[in-house]
DOVEXSE-424443 format. One record per atom (N, C-alpha, C): x, y, z; residue in three letters. Coordinates in steps of 0.2 Angstrom, whole numbers, padded with zeros to 4 digits, always signed. Last residue first. Layout:
<pts>
XYZALA/...
</pts>
This chain:
<pts>
-0260+0305+0406ILE/-0263+0313+0403ILE/-0266+0316+0407ILE/-0249+0293+0412SER/-0254+0296+0414SER/-0257+0306+0408SER/-0242+0281+0405LYS/-0242+0286+0405LYS/-0249+0290+0407LYS/-0244+0270+0399GLY/-0244+0268+0405GLY/-0241+0276+0408GLY/-0238+0270+0383HIS/-0241+0264+0387HIS/-0242+0268+0396HIS/-0242+0287+0376PRO/-0238+0281+0377PRO/-0239+0276+0383PRO/-0258+0287+0366HIS/-0252+0291+0373HIS/-0245+0283+0371HIS/-0271+0292+0358VAL/-0265+0287+0358VAL/-0259+0290+0362VAL/-0288+0297+0363VAL/-0280+0298+0361VAL/-0276+0294+0365VAL/-0306+0300+0359ARG/-0301+0295+0361ARG/-0294+0298+0357ARG/-0314+0314+0365LEU/-0313+0310+0359LEU/-0308+0304+0364LEU/-0320+0320+0378ALA/-0325+0319+0371ALA/-0322+0317+0365ALA/-0320+0321+0390ALA/-0319+0313+0387ALA/-0325+0316+0377ALA/-0330+0336+0393LYS/-0328+0330+0395LYS/-0325+0324+0392LYS/-0329+0350+0386GLU/-0332+0347+0385GLU/-0329+0340+0386GLU/-0329+0368+0397LEU/-0326+0360+0394LEU/-0330+0355+0391LEU/-0332+0383+0387VAL/-0332+0378+0390VAL/-0330+0371+0388VAL/-0328+0402+0386ILE/-0322+0395+0385ILE/-0329+0390+0390ILE/-0329+0416+0381SER/-0334+0411+0384SER/-0330+0405+0383SER/-0328+0433+0379ILE/-0325+0426+0377ILE/-0328+0422+0381ILE/-0332+0448+0377GLU/-0335+0443+0381GLU/-0332+0437+0376GLU/-0328+0456+0364LYS/-0325+0461+0375LYS/-0326+0452+0379LYS/-0324+0446+0352GLY/-0325+0453+0354GLY/-0325+0457+0362GLY/-0307+0443+0343PHE/-0314+0441+0346PHE/-0316+0447+0349PHE/-0296+0435+0329ARG/-0299+0440+0335ARG/-0307+0439+0336ARG/-0284+0424+0331CYS/-0290+0427+0328CYS/-0292+0432+0332CYS/-0269+0411+0327PRO/-0272+0419+0329PRO/-0280+0419+0325PRO/-0266+0397+0333ASP/-0267+0402+0329ASP/-0270+0406+0331ASP/-0264+0390+0346GLY/-0258+0396+0343GLY/-0261+0397+0334GLY/-0276+0387+0349ASP/-0271+0381+0348ASP/-0265+0385+0343ASP/-0283+0402+0346ILE/-0284+0397+0348ILE/-0280+0390+0344ILE/-0281+0417+0353HIS/-0274+0414+0349HIS/-0281+0408+0350HIS/-0285+0436+0349ALA/-0283+0431+0353ALA/-0280+0424+0350ALA/-0288+0453+0347PRO/-0282+0447+0346PRO/-0285+0443+0350PRO/-0301+0463+0349GLY/-0295+0462+0348GLY/-0293+0457+0345GLY/-0310+0472+0358GLU/-0312+0468+0355GLU/-0302+0468+0353GLU/-0311+0481+0378LYS/-0311+0479+0368LYS/-0310+0474+0366LYS/-0308+0475+0389GLU/-0311+0484+0387GLU/-0312+0485+0382GLU/-0316+0458+0391ARG/-0312+0465+0391ARG/-0311+0471+0389ARG/-0319+0444+0400ARG/-0324+0451+0396ARG/-0316+0456+0397ARG/-0323+0428+0398ILE/-0316+0431+0401ILE/-0320+0440+0396ILE/-0327+0414+0408THR/-0328+0418+0404THR/-0326+0426+0405THR/-0328+0395+0411VAL/-0323+0402+0409VAL/-0327+0408+0405VAL/-0329+0381+0417SER/-0331+0384+0411SER/-0327+0392+0413SER/-0324+0372+0427ARG/-0326+0369+0419ARG/-0327+0373+0413ARG/-0307+0378+0432GLY/-0317+0377+0431GLY/-0317+0374+0425GLY/-0294+0386+0444ARG/-0296+0382+0437ARG/-0304+0381+0438ARG/-0281+0399+0441LEU/-0286+0396+0442LEU/-0287+0391+0439LEU/-0266+0406+0446MET/-0269+0400+0442MET/-0273+0399+0449MET/-0257+0419+0444THR/-0259+0418+0448THR/-0263+0413+0443THR/-0239+0427+0444VAL/-0243+0421+0441VAL/-0251+0419+0447VAL/-0232+0436+0450ARG/-0234+0438+0445ARG/-0239+0435+0442ARG/-0222+0428+0459ARG/-0228+0432+0463ARG/-0233+0433+0457ARG/-0223+0410+0453CYS/-0220+0418+0451CYS/-0225+0422+0452CYS/-0224+0398+0454ARG/-0219+0399+0459ARG/-0219+0409+0456ARG/-0231+0395+0443TYR/-0234+0394+0449TYR/-0231+0401+0453TYR/-0223+0391+0435ALA/-0224+0397+0433ALA/-0229+0402+0438ALA/-0213+0379+0434ASN/-0214+0382+0437ASN/-0218+0390+0437ASN/-0208+0374+0421GLY/-0214+0370+0422GLY/-0219+0374+0429GLY/-0198+0377+0415THR/-0198+0369+0420THR/-0203+0370+0424THR/-0201+0389+0406MET/-0201+0382+0402MET/-0197+0376+0407MET/-0206+0398+0418LEU/-0212+0396+0411LEU/-0208+0388+0407LEU/-0193+0399+0424ARG/-0199+0397+0426ARG/-0205+0394+0423ARG/-0188+0407+0414TRP/-0185+0402+0415TRP/-0192+0397+0422TRP/-0196+0420+0411ALA/-0198+0414+0404ALA/-0194+0407+0408ALA/-0196+0426+0425LEU/-0204+0421+0422LEU/-0200+0416+0417LEU/-0181+0429+0423GLY/-0185+0425+0427GLY/-0192+0419+0426GLY/-0184+0436+0412VAL/-0177+0430+0413VAL/-0179+0425+0417VAL/-0192+0446+0417MET/-0194+0442+0410MET/-0190+0436+0410MET/-0188+0457+0427GLU/-0190+0451+0429GLU/-0193+0448+0424GLU/-0182+0466+0417TRP/-0177+0464+0423TRP/-0180+0457+0424TRP/-0195+0472+0414LEU/-0191+0471+0407LEU/-0186+0465+0413LEU/-0212+0470+0425ARG/-0205+0471+0422ARG/-0200+0469+0417ARG/-0225+0465+0420PHE/-0220+0466+0426PHE/-0215+0470+0420PHE/-0244+0461+0425PRO/-0240+0466+0421PRO/-0234+0465+0424PRO/-0248+0443+0427ALA/-0248+0450+0428ALA/-0245+0455+0424ALA/-0254+0431+0419VAL/-0250+0435+0422VAL/-0250+0443+0423VAL/-0265+0419+0421VAL/-0266+0425+0424VAL/-0258+0428+0427VAL/-0273+0403+0417THR/-0265+0409+0420THR/-0267+0415+0419THR/-0283+0388+0421VAL/-0283+0397+0421VAL/-0274+0400+0425VAL/-0287+0373+0414ASP/-0282+0377+0419ASP/-0282+0385+0417ASP/-0304+0366+0417LEU/-0298+0369+0412LEU/-0295+0373+0418LEU/-0307+0348+0419LEU/-0304+0354+0422LEU/-0302+0360+0415LEU/-0307+0335+0418GLY/-0313+0338+0416GLY/-0316+0345+0417GLY/-0295+0327+0415ASP/-0298+0328+0424ASP/-0305+0332+0423ASP/-0287+0325+0406CYS/-0293+0320+0407CYS/-0298+0323+0415CYS/-0277+0334+0403VAL/-0284+0335+0398VAL/-0287+0327+0398VAL/-0271+0343+0416SER/-0273+0336+0412SER/-0277+0339+0407SER/-0260+0357+0421ALA/-0265+0355+0418ALA/-0265+0347+0416ALA/-0249+0363+0428GLU/-0254+0355+0432GLU/-0259+0354+0425GLU/-0246+0374+0418PRO/-0241+0367+0421PRO/-0245+0363+0423PRO/-0250+0384+0406THR/-0251+0376+0415THR/-0248+0372+0415THR/-0236+0385+0399ILE/-0240+0391+0406ILE/-0246+0388+0409ILE/-0223+0380+0399ARG/-0229+0377+0401ARG/-0233+0380+0406ARG/-0215+0374+0384ALA/-0217+0381+0384ALA/-0225+0381+0392ALA/-0213+0365+0375GLN/-0213+0363+0382GLN/-0212+0369+0386GLN/-0219+0367+0364ASN/-0212+0370+0362ASN/-0206+0369+0372ASN/-0234+0376+0369GLY/-0230+0372+0364GLY/-0222+0374+0365GLY/-0241+0380+0379TRP/-0242+0383+0371TRP/-0240+0379+0365TRP/-0246+0367+0389GLN/-0243+0373+0387GLN/-0243+0372+0380GLN/-0253+0355+0396ASN/-0251+0360+0400ASN/-0246+0366+0396ASN/-0271+0357+0390CYS/-0267+0352+0390CYS/-0262+0356+0395CYS/-0281+0368+0393ASN/-0286+0362+0390ASN/-0277+0356+0391ASN/-0280+0382+0398GLY/-0275+0379+0395GLY/-0283+0371+0396GLY/-0282+0401+0394VAL/-0287+0393+0397VAL/-0283+0388+0393VAL/-0270+0413+0397THR/-0271+0409+0396THR/-0276+0403+0397THR/-0269+0432+0398VAL/-0275+0428+0400VAL/-0272+0423+0397VAL/-0258+0446+0399LEU/-0260+0438+0395LEU/-0265+0433+0401LEU/-0253+0454+0409PHE/-0252+0454+0403PHE/-0255+0449+0398PHE/-0271+0463+0416ALA/-0266+0457+0415ALA/-0262+0459+0411ALA/-0278+0470+0427ARG/-0273+0474+0423ARG/-0271+0465+0422ARG/-0291+0462+0435GLY/-0287+0468+0439GLY/-0282+0467+0431GLY/-0302+0449+0445SER/-0300+0453+0439SER/-0296+0460+0441SER/-0312+0438+0447TRP/-0303+0439+0446TRP/-0305+0445+0442TRP/-0325+0424+0455ARG/-0322+0431+0450ARG/-0315+0434+0451ARG/-0333+0409+0452THR/-0327+0412+0456THR/-0326+0418+0449THR/-0341+0404+0443GLY/-0343+0407+0448GLY/-0339+0413+0451GLY/-0333+0397+0435ASP/-0338+0391+0439ASP/-0341+0397+0444ASP/-0324+0411+0433ILE/-0323+0405+0433ILE/-0328+0401+0437ILE/-0323+0425+0425ASP/-0329+0422+0429ASP/-0328+0414+0427ASP/-0313+0439+0423LEU/-0314+0435+0422LEU/-0317+0431+0427LEU/-0311+0452+0417ASP/-0314+0452+0422ASP/-0317+0446+0419ASP/-0294+0465+0415TYR/-0301+0458+0413TYR/-0304+0459+0418TYR/-0286+0476+0406GLN/-0292+0475+0411GLN/-0297+0470+0409GLN/-0271+0475+0398GLU/-0278+0478+0397GLU/-0279+0472+0405GLU/-0253+0483+0392PRO/-0256+0476+0397PRO/-0267+0479+0395PRO/-0247+0485+0377LYS/-0251+0486+0382LYS/-0256+0484+0387LYS/-0234+0486+0367PHE/-0239+0482+0373PHE/-0242+0486+0379PHE/-0221+0488+0362SER/-0229+0495+0362SER/-0233+0490+0365SER/-0214+0480+0366TRP/-0209+0486+0367TRP/-0216+0491+0365TRP/-0214+0467+0362TRP/-0213+0469+0369TRP/-0214+0477+0369TRP/-0212+0465+0351ALA/-0219+0465+0352ALA/-0217+0469+0359ALA/-0200+0459+0348LYS/-0204+0466+0344LYS/-0209+0468+0349LYS/-0202+0449+0354TRP/-0195+0455+0359TRP/-0198+0460+0354TRP/-0210+0440+0350ALA/-0212+0441+0355ALA/-0206+0448+0358ALA/-0202+0437+0337GLU/-0209+0444+0338GLU/-0211+0444+0343GLU/-0191+0431+0341ARG/-0189+0438+0339ARG/-0197+0442+0338ARG/-0200+0419+0345ILE/-0194+0424+0352ILE/-0196+0430+0349ILE/-0201+0416+0334TYR/-0207+0416+0339TYR/-0204+0422+0342TYR/-0192+0414+0327THR/-0194+0417+0325THR/-0202+0419+0330THR/-0187+0402+0335TRP/-0182+0408+0336TRP/-0185+0415+0332TRP/-0196+0391+0332LEU/-0197+0395+0338LEU/-0192+0400+0340LEU/-0205+0392+0319GLY/-0200+0389+0323GLY/-0198+0394+0330GLY/-0208+0402+0300ARG/-0208+0396+0307ARG/-0204+0394+0312ARG/-0209+0414+0291HIS/-0205+0408+0295HIS/-0207+0406+0302HIS/-0219+0423+0288GLY/-0217+0423+0284GLY/-0210+0414+0287GLY/-0228+0434+0298ALA/-0219+0434+0298ALA/-0217+0428+0294ALA/-0239+0434+0302GLN/-0237+0437+0296GLN/-0229+0436+0294GLN/-0238+0422+0314ALA/-0240+0423+0306ALA/-0242+0424+0303ALA/-0233+0432+0320PHE/-0229+0425+0320PHE/-0233+0423+0314PHE/-0245+0441+0326ASN/-0237+0442+0320ASN/-0233+0438+0319ASN/-0254+0433+0331TRP/-0254+0436+0328TRP/-0248+0438+0319TRP/-0245+0430+0341ALA/-0247+0423+0340ALA/-0249+0427+0332ALA/-0241+0441+0348VAL/-0234+0439+0344VAL/-0240+0431+0343VAL/-0256+0443+0354VAL/-0253+0450+0347VAL/-0246+0444+0346VAL/-0257+0433+0363ALA/-0262+0433+0357ALA/-0260+0438+0350ALA/-0248+0434+0373ASP/-0246+0428+0368ASP/-0250+0428+0360ASP/-0252+0447+0378PHE/-0246+0447+0375PHE/-0248+0441+0369PHE/-0271+0445+0375GLY/-0264+0447+0380GLY/-0259+0446+0374GLY/-0280+0426+0378VAL/-0279+0434+0376VAL/-0271+0438+0378VAL/-0282+0408+0371GLY/-0281+0416+0377GLY/-0280+0422+0372GLY/-0280+0390+0374THR/-0282+0396+0370THR/-0282+0405+0375THR/-0272+0374+0368THR/-0274+0381+0373THR/-0278+0387+0369THR/-0277+0363+0365CYS/-0272+0363+0367CYS/-0276+0369+0373CYS/-0291+0361+0358PHE/-0287+0356+0363PHE/-0280+0355+0368PHE/-0306+0367+0353PHE/-0300+0370+0355PHE/-0295+0361+0358PHE/-0320+0375+0344PRO/-0318+0368+0348PRO/-0308+0370+0349PRO/-0330+0387+0345ARG/-0324+0385+0343ARG/-0322+0381+0346ARG/-0339+0392+0355ASP/-0341+0388+0352ASP/-0337+0386+0345ASP/-0331+0403+0364ASN/-0334+0406+0358ASN/-0339+0399+0354ASN/-0320+0390+0363VAL/-0320+0394+0366VAL/-0324+0397+0358VAL/-0321+0371+0371ARG/-0324+0375+0364ARG/-0322+0384+0370ARG/-0313+0358+0373ALA/-0315+0363+0377ALA/-0320+0367+0369ALA/-0309+0339+0379MET/-0308+0345+0372MET/-0312+0353+0376MET/-0300+0326+0386ASP/-0307+0332+0386ASP/-0304+0335+0379ASP/-0302+0309+0380MET/-0297+0315+0381MET/-0304+0320+0381MET/-0298+0290+0384PRO/-0302+0299+0381PRO/-0301+0305+0385PRO/-0285+0282+0379SER/-0290+0286+0384SER/-0294+0289+0381SER/-0274+0269+0373ILE/-0276+0274+0372ILE/-0282+0277+0376ILE/-0258+0266+0373ASP/-0260+0267+0377ASP/-0267+0270+0373ASP/-0245+0260+0363GLY/-0246+0264+0365GLY/-0253+0260+0370GLY/-0236+0255+0351THR/-0238+0249+0359THR/-0242+0255+0364THR/-0240+0258+0341ASN/-0235+0253+0341ASN/-0239+0249+0348ASN/-0237+0273+0343LEU/-0244+0270+0340LEU/-0246+0262+0341LEU/-0225+0274+0347ILE/-0232+0275+0350ILE/-0239+0272+0349ILE/-0218+0272+0338GLN/-0219+0267+0343GLN/-0222+0266+0349GLN/-0220+0285+0332VAL/-0224+0279+0328VAL/-0222+0273+0333VAL/-0209+0290+0338ALA/-0215+0294+0339ALA/-0221+0289+0336ALA/-0198+0287+0336LYS/-0201+0288+0341LYS/-0207+0285+0341LYS/-0195+0291+0322VAL/-0197+0285+0321VAL/-0199+0283+0328VAL/-0201+0306+0320PRO/-0202+0302+0321PRO/-0204+0295+0321PRO/-0197+0316+0336ASP/-0194+0312+0332ASP/-0199+0306+0329ASP/-0205+0322+0346ARG/-0202+0325+0339ARG/-0203+0320+0335ARG/-0214+0311+0356PRO/-0207+0312+0355PRO/-0208+0317+0348PRO/-0227+0313+0368ILE/-0226+0311+0360ILE/-0220+0311+0358ILE/-0233+0316+0378GLY/-0226+0314+0379GLY/-0224+0311+0374GLY/-0242+0324+0380LEU/-0243+0319+0379LEU/-0239+0313+0379LEU/-0237+0338+0376HIS/-0242+0335+0384HIS/-0243+0330+0385HIS/-0233+0336+0365LEU/-0225+0338+0369LEU/-0229+0336+0377LEU/-0246+0335+0357ALA/-0239+0329+0357ALA/-0234+0329+0365ALA/-0249+0348+0362LEU/-0253+0344+0363LEU/-0249+0336+0365LEU/-0240+0359+0355GLY/-0242+0356+0362GLY/-0244+0351+0363GLY/-0229+0359+0342ASP/-0232+0353+0344ASP/-0237+0350+0353ASP/-0224+0372+0338GLY/-0227+0372+0344GLY/-0226+0365+0349GLY/-0224+0370+0323SER/-0217+0376+0327SER/-0220+0373+0331SER/-0222+0350+0319GLY/-0227+0356+0318GLY/-0221+0363+0321GLY/-0224+0338+0320CYS/-0221+0339+0315CYS/-0220+0346+0314CYS/-0230+0320+0328PRO/-0229+0329+0328PRO/-0225+0332+0324PRO/-0240+0311+0326ILE/-0233+0311+0322ILE/-0233+0319+0323ILE/-0255+0305+0333ILE/-0250+0310+0331ILE/-0244+0309+0330ILE/-0272+0301+0334GLY/-0264+0298+0333GLY/-0259+0306+0332GLY/-0289+0297+0339LEU/-0282+0301+0338LEU/-0275+0301+0338LEU/-0301+0284+0338ALA/-0296+0284+0342ALA/-0288+0291+0338ALA/-0317+0286+0334LYS/-0310+0284+0331LYS/-0306+0289+0337LYS/-0328+0290+0344GLY/-0325+0286+0344GLY/-0318+0283+0339GLY/-0332+0302+0336THR/-0334+0298+0332THR/-0336+0291+0336THR/-0334+0314+0345GLY/-0339+0310+0345GLY/-0342+0306+0340GLY/-0321+0320+0335THR/-0325+0323+0338THR/-0332+0316+0342THR/-0314+0319+0322LEU/-0317+0313+0326LEU/-0319+0314+0335LEU/-0316+0335+0317GLY/-0317+0325+0316GLY/-0318+0322+0318GLY/-0306+0338+0326GLN/-0310+0341+0329GLN/-0315+0335+0322GLN/-0292+0329+0328GLY/-0299+0330+0332GLY/-0304+0334+0329GLY/-0288+0337+0314VAL/-0291+0330+0314VAL/-0295+0329+0321VAL/-0288+0352+0318GLU/-0291+0351+0314GLU/-0295+0342+0313GLU/-0277+0350+0327SER/-0284+0352+0331SER/-0289+0350+0324SER/-0269+0343+0318VAL/-0271+0341+0326VAL/-0277+0344+0328VAL/-0265+0354+0314THR/-0267+0349+0309THR/-0273+0345+0315THR/-0258+0364+0323GLY/-0267+0366+0317GLY/-0269+0359+0316GLY/-0247+0359+0329ASP/-0255+0363+0333ASP/-0260+0361+0327ASP/-0244+0350+0312GLY/-0242+0354+0322GLY/-0248+0352+0321GLY/-0241+0333+0307GLY/-0242+0339+0305GLY/-0241+0342+0314GLY/-0253+0322+0305VAL/-0245+0321+0304VAL/-0246+0327+0304VAL/-0263+0312+0315ALA/-0262+0318+0313ALA/-0254+0319+0312ALA/-0271+0297+0310VAL/-0267+0302+0313VAL/-0264+0308+0311VAL/-0284+0287+0318VAL/-0283+0293+0312VAL/-0276+0297+0317VAL/-0290+0270+0322ILE/-0283+0280+0323ILE/-0285+0282+0317ILE/-0299+0262+0312ASP/-0299+0264+0320ASP/-0296+0271+0322ASP/-0309+0270+0301ALA/-0302+0266+0302ALA/-0301+0268+0308ALA/-0312+0278+0286ASP/-0314+0272+0289ASP/-0309+0270+0292ASP/-0313+0296+0287ALA/-0311+0292+0288ALA/-0316+0284+0288ALA/-0323+0306+0287SER/-0325+0301+0283SER/-0320+0296+0283SER/-0316+0314+0298ARG/-0323+0313+0299ARG/-0323+0306+0295ARG/-0303+0316+0294ALA/-0305+0313+0298ALA/-0311+0312+0299ALA/-0306+0325+0283LEU/-0303+0319+0281LEU/-0303+0313+0288LEU/-0312+0335+0288GLU/-0315+0332+0283GLU/-0314+0325+0282GLU/-0301+0340+0293THR/-0308+0337+0297THR/-0312+0335+0294THR/-0290+0345+0286GLY/-0290+0335+0293GLY/-0298+0334+0296GLY/-0300+0354+0278HIS/-0297+0348+0274HIS/-0296+0340+0280HIS/-0294+0367+0282GLY/-0301+0364+0286GLY/-0301+0357+0281GLY/-0287+0372+0270ALA/-0288+0373+0276ALA/-0296+0369+0278ALA/-0278+0362+0258HIS/-0283+0367+0259HIS/-0285+0368+0268HIS/-0275+0348+0258ASP/-0272+0353+0251ASP/-0278+0358+0254ASP/-0266+0333+0263THR/-0273+0339+0264THR/-0269+0343+0261THR/-0268+0316+0260TRP/-0265+0321+0260TRP/-0269+0329+0262TRP/-0267+0302+0267VAL/-0272+0303+0266VAL/-0265+0312+0265VAL/-0263+0285+0271VAL/-0262+0288+0270VAL/-0264+0293+0265VAL/-0266+0270+0278GLU/-0266+0271+0272GLU/-0265+0279+0272GLU/-0259+0253+0286PRO/-0260+0261+0283PRO/-0264+0262+0277PRO/-0266+0240+0295THR/-0266+0241+0290THR/-0269+0249+0287THR/-0257+0236+0312PHE/-0262+0238+0307PHE/-0261+0238+0299PHE/-0253+0223+0312LYS/-0256+0227+0320LYS/-0259+0232+0315LYS/-0240+0219+0308GLN/-0245+0212+0308GLN/-0250+0215+0314GLN/-0234+0231+0306SER/-0238+0228+0297SER/-0241+0222+0301SER/-0232+0245+0313ASP/-0230+0237+0316ASP/-0235+0234+0310ASP/-0221+0257+0307LEU/-0229+0254+0309LEU/-0227+0246+0308LEU/-0209+0259+0300ARG/-0209+0254+0308ARG/-0216+0255+0309ARG/-0211+0262+0287ASP/-0206+0257+0287ASP/-0208+0254+0297ASP/-0222+0271+0290LEU/-0223+0267+0288LEU/-0218+0261+0288LEU/-0211+0281+0294VAL/-0217+0279+0301VAL/-0219+0274+0296VAL/-0202+0286+0283LYS/-0199+0283+0289LYS/-0206+0279+0293LYS/-0211+0291+0271ARG/-0211+0285+0272ARG/-0207+0278+0276ARG/-0215+0302+0278VAL/-0221+0295+0278VAL/-0217+0289+0277VAL/-0202+0307+0278LEU/-0206+0308+0285LEU/-0211+0302+0284LEU/-0202+0310+0265GLN/-0199+0307+0268GLN/-0199+0302+0276GLN/-0215+0319+0264LYS/-0212+0313+0261LYS/-0209+0306+0261LYS/-0213+0331+0272LYS/-0216+0325+0274LYS/-0217+0316+0271LYS/-0199+0339+0277ASP/-0202+0332+0271ASP/-0205+0329+0273ASP/-0203+0354+0285LYS/-0200+0347+0285LYS/-0204+0344+0279LYS/-0211+0364+0288GLY/-0207+0367+0283GLY/-0200+0358+0284GLY/-0221+0365+0298GLY/-0214+0364+0300GLY/-0208+0363+0296GLY/-0234+0360+0288SER/-0232+0364+0293SER/-0224+0362+0294SER/-0237+0353+0272VAL/-0233+0361+0273VAL/-0230+0363+0280VAL/-0244+0344+0271PRO/-0238+0345+0269PRO/-0230+0350+0271PRO/-0251+0336+0284ASN/-0251+0341+0281ASN/-0243+0343+0276ASN/-0259+0319+0281VAL/-0252+0323+0282VAL/-0254+0331+0278VAL/-0265+0306+0290ILE/-0269+0312+0286ILE/-0264+0319+0288ILE/-0266+0289+0290PHE/-0263+0296+0294PHE/-0263+0302+0289PHE/-0278+0278+0297ARG/-0277+0282+0291ARG/-0272+0288+0296ARG/-0278+0261+0301ILE/-0275+0268+0303ILE/-0273+0272+0299ILE/-0286+0246+0306LYS/-0285+0252+0300LYS/-0282+0258+0302LYS/-0281+0231+0313GLN/-0284+0238+0314GLN/-0282+0244+0309GLN/-0283+0215+0311MET/-0280+0220+0312MET/-0286+0226+0312MET/
</pts>
């Protein structure tokens, strides 16, 4: 029998977690797993609970923030990360092919594969999905202050920010390759999306030992619909405003300090931001036979 610990964030996504956990436990393979359920009650608690877990698999039940906390606690331990996604974006889960329906997600735990997965650090802070600066970082900051979660709140905050946002000059160094210019945003992805299937780094893999960098140049309002469509269909690289690069380490230099985001959570960094990949830093449960 394998031991499995579920770490539940009671507030992520605004969902009733007690009912959700009951559904998950009802459908968990009782011939394969001995389950334990614990609940977070403060920021960073997921990392503590993951690190101390006496379990073969530790499952984050929550959004990208919960996944990030649990992933940090599991890095280097040999324990596998599982995900029951129930957040606002669920970027890593969707990249891996884990459905948002908890009944379907628990079947991934029952029948899935376990593979090594990369992570990265931005100014020594770990991340698993994406990090970036520019417009999306400003929106992430505003979204966190909005009081409501969800895709439509994000769209509303993005629309409001559009009218006052000014692109900035950036200088990038990616494994010695240089790029300079004004940009609407710069995103560095370990996985292929921000969340909600918005695939800003559509060709990214979490096990290829590389980071994918997407630079979006300034564009006009009338171009927004086409760019958004390409983003949601995984074809952002086809847009003439988009440059895509790839490497193991990325340095971003900008004109002034300001907002950034790490796995969707807002933060602030200075003028220089250093991002380094750590290959195969942890193990992750994913659908059987699926390339990640």
